[in-house]
C-alpha positions as a printed Julia matrix, in Angstrom:
66×3 Matrix{Float64}:
 -17.7   53.99  -24.5
 -14.1   53.69  -24.17
 -12.09  50.23  -24.11
  -9.08  49.72  -21.96
  -6.31  49.42  -25.04
  -8.26  53.56  -26.38
  -7.01  54.34  -22.81
  -3.91  52.13  -23.11
  -3.08  53.4   -26.11
  -3.99  56.91  -25.16
  -1.91  56.78  -22.33
   1.22  55.69  -24.63
   0.7   58.59  -26.87
   0.85  61.05  -24.18
   3.62  58.81  -22.25
   5.56  59.72  -25.81
   5.04  63.29  -26.75
   5.8   64.1   -22.93
   9.44  62.24  -23.67
   9.66  63.35  -26.99
   9.47  67.07  -26.01
  11.56  66.56  -22.77
  14.19  68.7   -22.93
  17.22  66.17  -22.66
  15.45  64.37  -26.07
  14.96  67.92  -27.55
  18.93  68.39  -26.83
  19.61  64.94  -27.52
  17.81  65.4   -31.63
  19.74  68.79  -32.04
  22.9   68.23  -31.23
  22.14  64.38  -33.56
  20.67  66.86  -36.48
  24.01  69.0   -35.97
  26.57  66.15  -36.16
  24.42  64.55  -39.13
  24.57  67.25  -40.52
  28.65  68.64  -40.47
  29.76  64.61  -41.09
  27.73  65.12  -44.43
  28.66  68.6   -45.5
  32.74  67.43  -44.08
  32.58  64.21  -45.67
  30.25  64.29  -49.17
  32.51  65.22  -51.35
  35.56  63.24  -50.67
  36.12  60.32  -53.26
  35.48  56.52  -51.53
  39.17  56.16  -50.19
  39.05  52.27  -50.37
  38.43  52.18  -54.04
  41.9   53.61  -54.47
  42.73  50.64  -52.04
  40.84  47.95  -53.59
  42.24  49.58  -56.87
  45.76  47.91  -56.69
  44.62  44.21  -55.59
  42.88  44.27  -58.95
  45.95  44.74  -60.97
  47.9   41.12  -62.13
  50.86  40.81  -59.84
  52.47  41.07  -63.3
  51.62  43.81  -64.23
  51.89  44.99  -60.66
  54.04  48.59  -60.38
  57.53  47.86  -57.58
């Protein structure tokens, strides 16, 4: 015998599947995946720029370049 909580969970699960498989959501997920892939390809080869900026702050003023 089904209770109302099981019926509600089944309905929630069906709504979640229907929402995830909808065309706008598929387009959003695909675009996000492409953007993340391109971001990783373009920016993973560059060293962190903040390290070169911070390195100037670590030098004492008496030894700082002019």
